[in-house]
N, C-alpha and C positions, 0 to 999 in steps of 0.2 A: 724117330726124331730127337726123343727124350733122353736118347744117348748123345746126340749131336748137342743136345742143349747143357747137357750135366758136362760134359767134356770140356766143353768151351767156357761155362762158367768156372770149372776147375783151372782153367788156364789162365784165367781173368784173375782169379784171387790170387794166383801162385805169382805171377806176374806182378800185381801190385803188393804183395810181403816182400819180394824180390828189389822192387823199386824202393820200399819204405828203408828197409837192412841195407842198400847201395847206400843211400843219404847220408844213413848214420853213419855207414862207414866213411862216408866223403871228408864229414864232419870230424872223424877221428881215425885217419889213417893207419893208426901205428896199432890199432887195437885190434887184436888177433884171434879174439872171441868174435868182436862183428864180421872179421874175415871167412871163421869157419862156419858162422851163421849164412853170410853171403853166399859161399862156396856150396851149402846143403841146400837152401831155398835156388839156387840156379840150376841146380842137376835137378830138382824137383821139377820145377819151371819149365827146362828145357824137355824131360820126359813127359810132360802134360801136352808141351806143345806138340810132339813126337805124336803122342797118341792122338790128337785132335788132327793131325796133317794129314794120319795116317788111314781116318777114318773117314776124312773128306775124300779121300781118293777112292776109298773102298763103295761109301756110298753114293758118290757119283760113278761109279762103273770104269773108273779110271779116265774121265774127259777132264778131268781136272788133276792135275800132277803134282808131286810132293813138291815143287818149287813153289808152284802158283798157288798150293793151299798156304804154304808158310808166308807168302807176301799177302795174301788174302788175311790172314790170321794178324800177323805183323804190321801191314801200312794201311787196313781198313779195318781193323774192329768194331768201327761203330756201326760200318753198311754191312757186317758181317753177322752182328748181334742183331742190328733189325730183321734182316733176313732169316736166321737163328727165329726171332720172335714171332715172327708172320708164319714160319710154317709149323712149327712146334709148338 
């Protein structure tokens, strides 16, 4: 479960960073440096999301598939975090 918690926290952190960069870029859409930063952050966030989705599928023995895992992570992060904290 520690790995699950680590992967979840990593995804949360990268999601937050991506959102901050995106907000700054929205305020200055011509800024190519912010665009490049956003691209890097988005790639890292997507990789973390994929790692977490795959771990959920593996941990549940396939009872939760990738699309469902993605929905859980993206649409219900608070509930997933409460579950992670409860069992990890």
